[in-house]
MIDOSE-1310 file (N, C-alpha, C; in nm, 2 decimals, decimal comma, always signed):
residues 217
xxxx	+2,53/+5,13/+7,83/+2,48/+5,20/+7,71/+2,36/+5,15/+7,66; +2,25/+5,22/+7,71/+2,12/+5,16/+7,67/+2,06/+5,19/+7,52; +1,95/+5,14/+7,50/+1,91/+5,20/+7,35/+1,83/+5,36/+7,39; +1,85/+5,46/+7,33/+1,80/+5,57/+7,35/+1,65/+5,60/+7,40
xxxx	+1,62/+5,68/+7,47/+1,49/+5,67/+7,50/+1,37/+5,78/+7,41; +1,44/+5,80/+7,34/+1,32/+5,87/+7,22/+1,31/+5,76/+7,14; +1,42/+5,63/+7,12/+1,35/+5,51/+7,05/+1,25/+5,49/+7,08; +1,24/+5,40/+7,23/+1,18/+5,33/+7,31/+1,03/+5,45/+7,30
xxxx	+1,05/+5,52/+7,28/+0,90/+5,58/+7,33/+0,82/+5,61/+7,19; +0,91/+5,61/+7,07/+0,89/+5,62/+6,91/+0,84/+5,45/+6,89; +0,90/+5,36/+6,97/+0,81/+5,21/+6,97/+0,71/+5,21/+7,01; +0,72/+5,28/+7,17/+0,53/+5,26/+7,21/+0,45/+5,29/+7,17
xxxx	+0,45/+5,44/+7,10/+0,39/+5,48/+7,02/+0,33/+5,39/+6,90; +0,42/+5,35/+6,83/+0,40/+5,25/+6,73/+0,34/+5,14/+6,78; +0,34/+5,08/+6,84/+0,28/+4,98/+6,91/+0,13/+5,01/+6,94; +0,12/+5,16/+6,99/-0,03/+5,18/+7,04/-0,12/+5,16/+6,91
xxxx	-0,04/+5,23/+6,78/-0,15/+5,21/+6,69/-0,12/+5,10/+6,61; -0,08/+5,00/+6,63/-0,03/+4,87/+6,53/-0,09/+4,76/+6,61; -0,04/+4,75/+6,75/-0,05/+4,62/+6,84/-0,08/+4,65/+6,97; -0,22/+4,66/+7,00/-0,28/+4,69/+7,14/-0,19/+4,58/+7,27
xxxx	-0,18/+4,47/+7,22/-0,19/+4,39/+7,28/+0,00/+4,38/+7,32; +0,07/+4,40/+7,24/+0,17/+4,47/+7,26/+0,18/+4,55/+7,36; +0,09/+4,65/+7,31/+0,15/+4,79/+7,42/+0,09/+4,80/+7,51; +0,00/+4,72/+7,55/-0,07/+4,70/+7,69/+0,04/+4,60/+7,80
xxxx	+0,14/+4,50/+7,70/+0,24/+4,44/+7,74/+0,35/+4,53/+7,81; +0,37/+4,64/+7,71/+0,49/+4,76/+7,74/+0,44/+4,81/+7,88; +0,31/+4,83/+7,87/+0,26/+4,93/+8,01/+0,28/+4,84/+8,14; +0,26/+4,71/+8,12/+0,22/+4,61/+8,23/+0,42/+4,63/+8,26
xxxx	+0,53/+4,60/+8,22/+0,62/+4,54/+8,22/+0,73/+4,72/+8,27; +0,72/+4,79/+8,19/+0,77/+4,94/+8,25/+0,86/+4,95/+8,13; +0,94/+5,04/+8,17/+1,06/+5,09/+8,10/+1,14/+4,99/+8,04; +1,20/+4,94/+7,92/+1,28/+4,91/+7,86/+1,40/+4,90/+7,93
xxxx	+1,52/+4,81/+7,98/+1,60/+4,82/+8,02/+1,71/+4,72/+8,01; +1,67/+4,72/+7,88/+1,81/+4,63/+7,79/+1,93/+4,71/+7,75; +2,05/+4,65/+7,82/+2,15/+4,70/+7,85/+2,26/+4,67/+7,73; +2,34/+4,74/+7,63/+2,41/+4,68/+7,54/+2,52/+4,60/+7,60
xxxx	+2,57/+4,50/+7,57/+2,73/+4,43/+7,60/+2,83/+4,51/+7,57; +2,91/+4,54/+7,62/+3,04/+4,64/+7,58/+3,17/+4,57/+7,50; +3,18/+4,43/+7,60/+3,26/+4,34/+7,51/+3,23/+4,20/+7,44; +3,23/+4,25/+7,30/+3,16/+4,21/+7,18/+3,20/+4,06/+7,19
xxxx	+3,34/+4,04/+7,21/+3,39/+3,88/+7,22/+3,36/+3,79/+7,33; +3,33/+3,88/+7,44/+3,30/+3,80/+7,55/+3,18/+3,78/+7,52; +3,07/+3,82/+7,45/+2,95/+3,83/+7,43/+2,92/+3,65/+7,31; +3,02/+3,66/+7,26/+2,99/+3,56/+7,12/+3,03/+3,42/+7,26
xxxx	+3,14/+3,45/+7,30/+3,20/+3,32/+7,41/+3,06/+3,28/+7,47; +3,01/+3,37/+7,52/+2,89/+3,31/+7,65/+2,78/+3,25/+7,59; +2,77/+3,29/+7,45/+2,67/+3,26/+7,33/+2,70/+3,10/+7,29; +2,82/+3,08/+7,31/+2,88/+2,92/+7,26/+2,87/+2,83/+7,36
xxxx	+2,90/+2,88/+7,52/+2,94/+2,82/+7,62/+2,76/+2,75/+7,65; +2,66/+2,89/+7,62/+2,57/+2,88/+7,64/+2,44/+2,76/+7,58; +2,53/+2,73/+7,47/+2,42/+2,66/+7,35/+2,41/+2,50/+7,46; +2,25/+2,46/+7,45/+2,20/+2,34/+7,46/+2,22/+2,31/+7,63
xxxx	+2,21/+2,41/+7,71/+2,28/+2,43/+7,85/+2,19/+2,49/+7,92; +2,18/+2,48/+8,06/+2,09/+2,58/+8,12/+2,14/+2,74/+8,16; +2,08/+2,82/+8,19/+2,18/+2,95/+8,20/+2,24/+2,93/+8,37; +2,20/+2,84/+8,44/+2,27/+2,87/+8,57/+2,43/+2,78/+8,54
xxxx	+2,39/+2,65/+8,43/+2,51/+2,57/+8,41/+2,67/+2,65/+8,32; +2,59/+2,71/+8,23/+2,67/+2,81/+8,14/+2,74/+2,92/+8,22; +2,65/+2,97/+8,30/+2,74/+3,10/+8,42/+2,85/+3,04/+8,50; +2,83/+2,91/+8,56/+2,92/+2,84/+8,62/+3,06/+2,80/+8,53
xxxx	+3,00/+2,75/+8,41/+3,14/+2,74/+8,34/+3,21/+2,84/+8,30; +3,15/+2,99/+8,29/+3,24/+3,08/+8,23/+3,30/+3,13/+8,38; +3,26/+3,11/+8,52/+3,35/+3,16/+8,62/+3,43/+3,06/+8,66; +3,42/+2,93/+8,65/+3,55/+2,84/+8,65/+3,65/+2,88/+8,53
xxxx	+3,61/+2,93/+8,42/+3,70/+2,92/+8,31/+3,77/+3,07/+8,34; +3,72/+3,16/+8,42/+3,81/+3,31/+8,45/+3,92/+3,26/+8,55; +3,86/+3,15/+8,65/+3,90/+3,10/+8,80/+4,03/+3,05/+8,73; +4,01/+2,98/+8,67/+4,11/+2,87/+8,60/+4,23/+2,94/+8,53
xxxx	+4,19/+2,98/+8,46/+4,27/+3,09/+8,36/+4,35/+3,18/+8,43; +4,27/+3,24/+8,55/+4,33/+3,33/+8,61/+4,33/+3,46/+8,56; +4,22/+3,49/+8,47/+4,24/+3,59/+8,42/+4,07/+3,71/+8,49; +4,07/+3,85/+8,42/+3,95/+3,91/+8,47/+3,85/+3,88/+8,33
xxxx	+3,89/+3,85/+8,19/+3,77/+3,81/+8,10/+3,85/+3,73/+7,97; +3,77/+3,69/+7,93/+3,83/+3,60/+7,81/+3,82/+3,61/+7,66; +3,96/+3,70/+7,61/+3,98/+3,76/+7,53/+4,04/+3,63/+7,42; +4,07/+3,66/+7,31/+4,11/+3,58/+7,20/+4,24/+3,54/+7,27
xxxx	+4,33/+3,59/+7,31/+4,44/+3,56/+7,30/+4,44/+3,46/+7,44; +4,41/+3,49/+7,53/+4,36/+3,40/+7,64/+4,33/+3,26/+7,60; +4,23/+3,27/+7,51/+4,16/+3,14/+7,50/+4,26/+3,04/+7,40; +4,34/+3,12/+7,25/+4,43/+3,07/+7,22/+4,54/+2,97/+7,27
xxxx	+4,56/+3,05/+7,38/+4,68/+3,02/+7,45/+4,66/+2,90/+7,56; +4,50/+2,91/+7,60/+4,51/+2,77/+7,68/+4,50/+2,67/+7,63; +4,50/+2,56/+7,69/+4,53/+2,39/+7,65/+4,40/+2,38/+7,66; +4,39/+2,27/+7,58/+4,24/+2,19/+7,57/+4,19/+2,11/+7,72
xxxx	+4,32/+2,06/+7,79/+4,27/+2,03/+7,91/+4,21/+2,14/+8,02; +4,27/+2,22/+7,98/+4,23/+2,33/+8,08/+4,06/+2,37/+8,03; +4,00/+2,42/+7,93/+3,93/+2,46/+7,87/+3,83/+2,35/+7,89; +3,83/+2,24/+7,89/+3,77/+2,10/+7,91/+3,75/+2,07/+8,07
xxxx	+3,83/+2,10/+8,11/+3,84/+2,12/+8,29/+3,76/+2,21/+8,32; +3,73/+2,33/+8,24/+3,62/+2,41/+8,32/+3,46/+2,33/+8,27; +3,47/+2,31/+8,18/+3,30/+2,22/+8,17/+3,28/+2,21/+8,02; +3,38/+2,29/+7,95/+3,33/+2,27/+7,83/+3,33/+2,16/+7,73
xxxx	+3,22/+2,10/+7,68/+3,28/+1,99/+7,53/+3,37/+1,99/+7,46; +3,42/+1,93/+7,37/+3,51/+1,90/+7,29/+3,50/+2,02/+7,15; +3,36/+2,00/+7,14/+3,30/+2,06/+7,03/+3,32/+2,22/+7,05; +3,26/+2,25/+7,19/+3,22/+2,37/+7,24/+3,41/+2,47/+7,21
xxxx	+3,49/+2,41/+7,25/+3,64/+2,43/+7,30/+3,68/+2,49/+7,12; +3,65/+2,36/+7,07/+3,67/+2,38/+6,91/+3,61/+2,51/+6,86; +3,47/+2,53/+6,90/+3,42/+2,65/+6,85/+3,48/+2,82/+6,87; +3,50/+2,75/+6,99/+3,54/+2,89/+7,07/+3,71/+2,91/+7,00
xxxx	+3,78/+2,81/+7,00/+3,89/+2,80/+6,91/+3,86/+2,94/+6,82; +3,74/+2,84/+6,70/+3,78/+2,92/+6,56/+3,70/+3,04/+6,61; +3,61/+3,11/+6,70/+3,61/+3,20/+6,74/+3,73/+3,30/+6,76; +3,80/+3,25/+6,86/+3,94/+3,35/+6,89/+3,99/+3,35/+6,72
xxxx	+4,04/+3,28/+6,64/+4,14/+3,25/+6,54/+4,08/+3,38/+6,43; +3,96/+3,37/+6,42/+3,86/+3,48/+6,31/+3,92/+3,57/+6,38; +3,88/+3,64/+6,53/+3,89/+3,76/+6,54/+4,07/+3,81/+6,52; +4,15/+3,69/+6,56/+4,27/+3,76/+6,60/+4,30/+3,79/+6,44
xxxx	+4,28/+3,70/+6,34/+4,32/+3,72/+6,20/+4,25/+3,83/+6,12; +4,15/+3,88/+6,19/+4,08/+4,00/+6,14/+3,99/+3,96/+6,06; +3,93/+3,85/+6,01/+3,82/+3,76/+5,96/+3,72/+3,79/+5,99; +3,66/+3,81/+6,12/+3,57/+3,86/+6,17/+3,57/+3,96/+6,26
xxxx	+3,57/+4,12/+6,20/+3,60/+4,26/+6,23/+3,51/+4,27/+6,35; +3,51/+4,27/+6,50/+3,46/+4,33/+6,57/+3,42/+4,45/+6,58; +3,51/+4,51/+6,58/+3,50/+4,67/+6,62/+3,41/+4,70/+6,51; +3,39/+4,65/+6,36/+3,36/+4,68/+6,26/+3,26/+4,66/+6,24
xxxx	+3,18/+4,59/+6,31/+3,08/+4,52/+6,25/+2,94/+4,61/+6,25; +2,98/+4,73/+6,34/+2,87/+4,82/+6,36/+2,85/+4,91/+6,23; +2,94/+4,89/+6,13/+2,92/+4,95/+6,00/+2,85/+4,89/+5,90; +2,81/+4,75/+5,95/+2,77/+4,66/+5,83/+2,58/+4,66/+5,87
xxxx	+2,55/+4,59/+5,78/+2,37/+4,57/+5,74/+2,37/+4,52/+5,85; +2,25/+4,42/+5,89/+2,23/+4,34/+5,97/+2,23/+4,24/+5,93; +2,22/+4,17/+5,77/+2,24/+4,05/+5,67/+2,37/+4,08/+5,68; +2,48/+4,15/+5,66/+2,61/+4,16/+5,63/+2,68/+4,08/+5,75
xxxx	+2,62/+4,15/+5,88/+2,65/+4,14/+6,01/+2,62/+4,01/+6,04; +2,52/+3,93/+6,02/+2,46/+3,76/+6,05/+2,59/+3,70/+5,97; +2,56/+3,74/+5,84/+2,72/+3,67/+5,72/+2,83/+3,68/+5,78; +2,90/+3,76/+5,82/+2,99/+3,71/+5,86/+3,00/+3,65/+6,01
xxxx	+2,92/+3,68/+6,13/+2,95/+3,60/+6,22/+2,92/+3,47/+6,20; +2,83/+3,41/+6,09/+2,81/+3,27/+6,12/+2,88/+3,22/+6,02; +3,00/+3,27/+5,98/+3,11/+3,19/+5,91/+3,21/+3,13/+6,05; +3,15/+3,13/+6,14/+3,24/+3,13/+6,22/+3,17/+2,99/+6,26
xxxx	+3,23/+2,88/+6,35/+3,19/+2,72/+6,34/+3,13/+2,72/+6,51; +2,99/+2,72/+6,49/+2,92/+2,69/+6,63/+2,82/+2,88/+6,65; +2,85/+2,93/+6,52/+2,73/+3,07/+6,57/+2,65/+3,06/+6,42; +2,53/+3,02/+6,46/+2,41/+3,03/+6,35/+2,37/+3,16/+6,36
xxxx	+2,24/+3,16/+6,29/+2,17/+3,25/+6,29/+2,10/+3,36/+6,41; +2,09/+3,24/+6,48/+2,00/+3,28/+6,61/+2,09/+3,33/+6,69; +2,23/+3,31/+6,73/+2,33/+3,36/+6,81/+2,37/+3,51/+6,71; +2,37/+3,48/+6,57/+2,44/+3,57/+6,55/+2,32/+3,73/+6,56
xxxx	+2,16/+3,68/+6,55/+2,09/+3,78/+6,64/+2,06/+3,82/+6,78; +2,14/+3,78/+6,82/+2,17/+3,82/+6,98/+2,26/+3,87/+7,00; +2,39/+3,89/+6,89/+2,46/+3,99/+6,89/+2,39/+4,12/+6,85; +2,35/+4,09/+6,75/+2,25/+4,23/+6,67/+2,21/+4,29/+6,80
xxxx	+2,14/+4,23/+6,86/+2,07/+4,28/+6,98/+2,14/+4,36/+7,12; +2,22/+4,22/+7,18/+2,30/+4,28/+7,29/+2,41/+4,37/+7,20; +2,46/+4,31/+7,12/+2,62/+4,45/+7,11/+2,57/+4,54/+7,00; +2,53/+4,49/+6,95/+2,46/+4,64/+6,80/+2,36/+4,72/+6,86
xxxx	+2,27/+4,64/+6,94/+2,15/+4,75/+6,98/+2,08/+4,80/+6,82; +2,12/+4,70/+6,77/+1,96/+4,69/+6,63/+1,83/+4,68/+6,67; +1,75/+4,79/+6,62/+1,62/+4,79/+6,66/+1,51/+4,70/+6,60; +1,55/+4,63/+6,46/+1,46/+4,57/+6,42/+1,51/+4,43/+6,40
xxxx	+1,56/+4,34/+6,51/+1,57/+4,22/+6,45/+1,42/+4,10/+6,54; +1,37/+4,01/+6,43/+1,31/+3,90/+6,51/+1,35/+3,80/+6,49; +1,45/+3,74/+6,62/+1,50/+3,58/+6,64/+1,41/+3,48/+6,62; +1,30/+3,45/+6,50/+1,20/+3,38/+6,52/+1,23/+3,20/+6,52
xxxx	+1,34/+3,18/+6,55/+1,39/+3,06/+6,59/+1,40/+3,05/+6,73; +1,35/+3,20/+6,83/+1,38/+3,18/+6,97/+1,23/+3,12/+7,01; +1,23/+3,00/+7,06/+1,11/+2,92/+7,09/+1,07/+2,97/+7,23; +1,13/+3,03/+7,33/+1,10/+3,15/+7,42/+0,98/+3,28/+7,39
xxxx	+1,05/+3,32/+7,25/+0,97/+3,43/+7,21/+0,81/+3,36/+7,16; +0,82/+3,27/+7,12/+0,74/+3,25/+7,01/+0,60/+3,17/+7,11; +0,67/+3,13/+7,26/+0,60/+3,08/+7,35/+0,49/+3,19/+7,40; +0,60/+3,31/+7,40/+0,52/+3,44/+7,50/+0,46/+3,48/+7,38
xxxx	+0,45/+3,47/+7,22/+0,37/+3,49/+7,17/+0,25/+3,48/+7,16; +0,23/+3,33/+7,20/+0,14/+3,23/+7,26/+0,01/+3,31/+7,32; +0,12/+3,31/+7,42/+0,05/+3,37/+7,52/-0,04/+3,55/+7,49; +0,09/+3,55/+7,47/+0,02/+3,75/+7,44/-0,07/+3,77/+7,34
xxxx	-0,08/+3,67/+7,25/-0,21/+3,69/+7,16/-0,29/+3,58/+7,13; -0,30/+3,50/+7,24/-0,41/+3,39/+7,29/-0,44/+3,31/+7,17; -0,32/+3,23/+7,15/-0,33/+3,15/+7,07/-0,35/+2,98/+7,09; -0,43/+2,92/+7,03/-0,42/+2,79/+7,08/-0,31/+2,72/+7,07
xxxx	-0,18/+2,71/+7,03/-0,08/+2,65/+6,98/+0,05/+2,74/+6,96; +0,21/+2,73/+7,02/+0,30/+2,81/+7,00/+0,28/+2,81/+6,84; +0,30/+2,91/+6,80/+0,32/+2,96/+6,66/+0,46/+2,91/+6,59; +0,43/+2,85/+6,46/+0,56/+2,79/+6,40/+0,64/+2,94/+6,34
xxxx	+0,75/+2,90/+6,27/+0,85/+2,98/+6,25/+0,78/+3,12/+6,13; +0,68/+3,00/+6,01/+0,60/+3,13/+5,96/+0,49/+3,24/+6,01; +0,44/+3,13/+6,10/+0,35/+3,23/+6,16/+0,37/+3,32/+6,26; +0,48/+3,27/+6,33/+0,55/+3,38/+6,39/+0,55/+3,50/+6,33
xxxx	+0,66/+3,49/+6,22/+0,66/+3,60/+6,13/+0,57/+3,70/+6,09; +0,47/+3,62/+6,03/+0,32/+3,68/+6,01/+0,30/+3,79/+6,10; +0,29/+3,74/+6,28/+0,22/+3,77/+6,35/+0,32/+3,93/+6,41; +0,49/+3,86/+6,39/+0,56/+4,01/+6,41/+0,57/+4,08/+6,30
xxxx	+0,52/+4,08/+6,19/+0,56/+4,19/+6,08/+0,51/+4,32/+6,12; +0,38/+4,37/+6,19/+0,37/+4,49/+6,22/+0,46/+4,54/+6,30; +0,56/+4,42/+6,39/+0,65/+4,48/+6,49/+0,79/+4,61/+6,42; +0,80/+4,58/+6,29/+0,91/+4,64/+6,24/+0,84/+4,81/+6,21
xxxx	+0,93/+4,86/+6,24/+1,06/+4,91/+6,27/+1,11/+4,85/+6,41; +1,02/+4,79/+6,47/+1,08/+4,79/+6,63/+1,05/+4,65/+6,68; +1,10/+4,56/+6,60/+1,09/+4,42/+6,61/+1,17/+4,43/+6,76; +1,30/+4,46/+6,76/+1,36/+4,40/+6,89/+1,31/+4,45/+7,03
xxxx	+1,23/+4,53/+7,00/+1,17/+4,58/+7,12/+1,04/+4,48/+7,15; +0,97/+4,46/+7,02/+0,87/+4,37/+7,07/+0,93/+4,23/+7,13; +1,01/+4,19/+7,08/+1,09/+4,08/+7,12/+1,16/+4,11/+7,31; +1,19/+4,16/+7,28/+1,25/+4,19/+7,47/+1,15/+4,19/+7,51
xxxx	+1,00/+4,27/+7,51/+0,89/+4,29/+7,61/+0,81/+4,12/+7,58; +0,83/+4,09/+7,47/+0,76/+3,92/+7,46/+0,86/+3,85/+7,54; +0,99/+3,86/+7,56/+1,04/+3,78/+7,66/+1,04/+3,80/+7,80; +1,00/+3,94/+7,82/+0,95/+3,99/+7,98/+0,85/+3,94/+8,02
xxxx	+0,74/+3,88/+7,92/+0,61/+3,82/+7,96/+0,66/+3,69/+8,06; +0,74/+3,62/+8,00/+0,77/+3,50/+8,04/+0,80/+3,51/+8,16; +0,88/+3,62/+8,20/+0,99/+3,65/+8,32/+0,84/+3,71/+8,45; +0,74/+3,77/+8,38/+0,63/+3,84/+8,41/+0,60/+3,71/+8,53
xxxx	+0,56/+3,58/+8,47/+0,52/+3,47/+8,55/+0,60/+3,38/+8,59; +0,75/+3,39/+8,59/+0,81/+3,27/+8,64/+0,94/+3,37/+8,70; +0,96/+3,49/+8,72/+1,07/+3,55/+8,78/+1,06/+3,69/+8,76; +0,97/+3,74/+8,85/+0,93/+3,88/+8,82/+1,04/+3,97/+8,87
xxxx	+1,13/+3,96/+8,98/+1,21/+4,01/+9,01/+1,37/+4,04/+8,87; +1,34/+3,91/+8,78/+1,44/+3,95/+8,67/+1,51/+4,09/+8,66; +1,58/+4,13/+8,62/+1,63/+4,26/+8,60/+1,67/+4,25/+8,46; +1,66/+4,16/+8,42/+1,67/+4,16/+8,21/+1,75/+4,27/+8,18
xxxx	+1,87/+4,33/+8,23/+1,92/+4,42/+8,13/+2,05/+4,37/+8,05; +2,11/+4,25/+8,05/+2,19/+4,23/+7,98/+2,19/+4,11/+7,94; +2,26/+4,06/+7,84/+2,25/+3,92/+7,79/+2,29/+3,80/+7,93; +2,16/+3,69/+7,94/+2,20/+3,61/+8,08/+2,29/+3,50/+8,07
x	+2,42/+3,56/+8,07/+2,55/+3,42/+8,11/+2,63/+3,49/+8,19
């Protein structure tokens, strides 16, 4: 499932009128290939695994978890039943084991209704997600983008995004939180697409072949 073409077209027209630099980047990158992640629980587990480690290391841990637990996917029941030793043996820290167990407990108890979060506003969804230990605002915003397909999300705490904005707008320094919000104010109501294209600016330099379709773990 992808963001509808008509929304992407509307965003391109919006940036043509409001932000020539972003519109130029969109033309360089080409069509938006962002693909929504269907398994919402899996996306949150990936987010927790990837905290403070490289994408390559996070992927290795996730694949080892699947192999060690002999499952096709990481669902709440599987992770609640797994022993701490099994989870630690795959490379998870004790803190991340606690975070993943808290996430699974929230989902199984119904305190985090993943299948109904699409009915919530952005702010309400973030509030529910951040009740889980280990899920902060940035992780919740990634969920809004990659699971719910919300179009107006600007994760200002994302350093990669702000670094791309420095290059895009030819700034002397990487903008701080306040300045980045001010720079991106006119991205609304398509801040998500502005964010995705800004991320792709880094890919154009470092890994042009990167597909950039799904959450990267």
